[in-house]
C-alpha positions in Angstrom: 120.7 121.3 59.5 120.4 117.7 60.4 118.8 116.7 63.6 121.3 115.0 66.0 121.5 111.3 66.3 121.1 109.9 69.9 124.7 108.6 70.5 123.3 106.0 72.9 121.1 104.5 70.1 123.7 105.0 67.4 125.4 101.8 68.5 124.5 98.7 66.4 124.0 96.4 69.4 122.0 98.8 71.5 119.9 99.8 68.5 119.2 96.0 67.9 118.3 95.5 71.7 115.8 98.5 71.5 114.3 97.2 68.2 113.8 93.8 69.8 112.2 95.2 72.8 109.8 97.4 70.9 108.1 94.3 69.5 107.6 92.4 72.7 106.4 93.1 76.2 109.6 91.8 77.7 112.6 89.6 76.6 115.1 87.6 78.6 118.8 88.0 78.3 119.3 84.7 76.6 116.7 85.5 73.9 118.3 88.9 73.2 121.7 87.3 73.1 120.6 84.7 70.6 118.8 87.4 68.4 121.7 89.8 68.3 124.6 87.3 68.2 126.4 89.3 70.9 128.6 87.9 73.5 127.3 87.7 77.0 129.8 90.3 78.2 129.1 92.8 75.6 125.4 92.5 75.8 125.5 92.9 79.6 127.5 96.2 79.3 125.1 97.6 76.7 122.0 96.5 78.5 123.6 98.4 81.6 124.0 101.6 79.4 120.4 101.4 78.2 119.2 100.9 81.7 121.3 103.7 83.2 119.7 106.0 80.5 116.2 105.0 81.5 115.5 103.5 78.1 114.9 100.0 79.4 114.0 98.3 82.7 116.0 95.4 83.9 114.5 92.8 86.3 116.7 90.1 87.8 115.1 87.1 89.3 115.3 83.3 89.6 113.3 80.8 87.7 113.8 77.6 89.9 117.5 77.8 90.6 118.5 79.5 87.4 119.0 83.3 87.2 116.8 85.2 84.7 117.4 88.7 83.4 114.3 90.3 81.9 114.4 93.5 80.0 111.5 95.8 79.0 111.4 99.1 77.1 110.3 102.1 78.9 108.1 105.0 77.7 111.3 107.2 77.6 113.1 104.4 75.6 110.1 104.4 73.1 110.2 108.2 72.8 114.0 108.1 72.3 113.7 105.5 69.6 111.1 107.3 67.8 113.2 110.5 67.9 116.0 108.5 66.5 114.1 107.1 63.6 112.8 110.7 62.9 116.4 112.0 62.9 117.5 109.2 60.5 114.6 110.1 58.2 115.9 113.6 58.0 119.3 112.4 57.0 117.6 110.3 54.4 115.4 113.1 53.3 112.4 110.8 53.9 109.1 112.2 55.3 
């Protein structure tokens, strides 16, 4: 029997966001948008879903007069990502 895949991470954009955040301490919205090629509206919705699940933390602040949204992966997000990867390995029969 296959391990279930986390439906929250089984979205291409949410998986891309999580993958980016795994490799950095934090990333701002503009950087994530540029790296994923997502529209601002779609990215905003997906970040909100990851934040609501507790997979990422979102900090909104101003740098000078410009708004800045920073995202960081949480320990819960790292665990969810690791579990997702292990589930995929099961599907691919890779150990």
